[in-house]
Steps between C-alpha positions, in 0.01 A plus 500: 500500500554127449192287453471126545385312191185299561397230257146370491343219300222568250264296717585707810460824305156396377401406855611843626311686227180293479295733723565804280264598218594332172541834324722658770814647343828355627807720531836460668662767718867509597659638817540841337127531426538441127203314355518242223231325300502134408496489120557132438613158612732242348625157596857506624743214543450517879144631533278779375643835396271798557568783258456848649507853365541836667152655529633823349624318188281616209592187299346253747243392242781387269623260770169326566486127439187318386 
């Protein structure tokens, strides 16, 4: 199944998430039901790159960024 790519600014993302509890976990789910955790962020040449890991990956803690 093809999925359209939606880009959002950091400001818009914060606005969308501001009503959630500050300690609410954030995960990403694809069209196949696979769930991914956000393990870090980094500045990219054209925006922010969000680093994800498969939730079943036992080495997720090795990928975390401070």
